[in-house]
C-alpha positions in Angstrom: 71.6 -66.5 15.6 68.5 -66.1 13.1 65.1 -65.6 12.9 61.9 -67.2 11.5 59.7 -64.1 9.9 56.3 -63.7 7.8 55.5 -61.9 4.7 53.5 -62.4 1.6 51.5 -65.3 3.7 53.9 -67.0 4.0 57.5 -67.9 6.2 60.9 -67.5 5.9 64.2 -68.5 7.5 66.9 -65.5 8.0 70.5 -65.5 8.9 72.7 -62.0 8.6 74.4 -62.3 5.2 71.9 -64.5 3.1 69.5 -63.8 0.4 66.1 -65.3 0.1 64.0 -64.5 -2.7 60.2 -63.3 -1.5 57.3 -62.6 -2.8 57.0 -59.3 -4.5 57.0 -55.9 -2.7 56.9 -52.7 -3.7 60.6 -50.9 -3.3 63.5 -50.5 -5.2 66.7 -52.0 -5.5 68.9 -50.7 -2.8 66.5 -49.9 -0.5 66.0 -50.7 3.5 63.0 -52.8 3.6 62.4 -54.0 7.6 60.2 -57.4 8.8 58.4 -56.7 11.9 56.6 -59.7 11.8 59.2 -62.4 12.9 57.9 -65.5 14.5 60.7 -67.0 16.0 64.4 -66.1 17.1 67.7 -67.3 18.5 70.6 -64.3 20.0 73.9 -65.8 20.3 73.7 -68.0 23.2 71.0 -70.1 20.4 68.7 -69.7 23.4 65.3 -69.5 20.8 62.6 -66.4 21.4 59.2 -67.7 20.4 56.2 -65.7 19.9 52.7 -66.3 20.5 52.1 -65.1 17.4 54.9 -62.0 17.0 58.2 -62.0 18.9 57.6 -58.2 20.2 59.9 -55.3 19.4 61.7 -57.8 16.8 62.4 -57.0 13.6 64.5 -58.2 10.2 66.2 -55.4 7.9 67.0 -56.0 4.4 68.3 -54.9 1.4 66.4 -55.1 -1.4 68.9 -56.0 -4.8 67.0 -56.7 -7.3 63.2 -58.1 -8.3 62.4 -61.1 -11.0 60.5 -63.6 -12.0 61.3 -67.3 -11.4 61.2 -70.2 -13.5 58.6 -71.2 -16.0 56.2 -73.8 -13.9 54.0 -76.2 -16.5 49.9 -76.5 -15.7 48.5 -79.5 -17.9 45.3 -80.2 -17.7 44.0 -83.7 -19.2 40.6 -85.6 -18.6 40.5 -89.5 -20.4 38.8 -90.1 -23.7 37.4 -87.0 -24.2 40.4 -85.0 -25.9 40.6 -82.2 -23.8 44.0 -80.9 -22.8 45.0 -77.6 -21.6 48.6 -76.4 -21.1 48.8 -73.2 -19.5 52.7 -71.4 -18.3 53.4 -69.9 -14.6 56.0 -67.5 -13.7 56.1 -66.5 -10.5 57.2 -62.7 -9.0 60.2 -62.8 -6.3 62.3 -60.2 -4.7 65.8 -60.7 -3.9 66.6 -59.5 -0.5 69.9 -60.4 1.8 69.4 -60.1 5.2 71.6 -57.2 6.7 70.2 -58.2 10.6 68.3 -59.4 13.1 67.3 -57.3 16.3 65.9 -59.2 19.8 64.3 -55.7 20.6 
């Protein structure tokens, strides 16, 4: 059983018991969050249900484990023969959650 849900403008595959990193949420570690924008889900018989665009009554529940920052990404810009070089670093914030369950409704 799994579901595909949307949060923070991105889509994630959720199976009960898995940990995923999603864009930052305003929730404390230990809180339970519910995602209602479920785009696709399967039941225990592997029957696929596809929403148009979302499934009515379907939801994904998860527990917030921690907040953190990802690995550093180096952004390097350069123009040839002009002496222009610019180096920037970026670390994306994330929230790690553990998927507790998928409800089809």
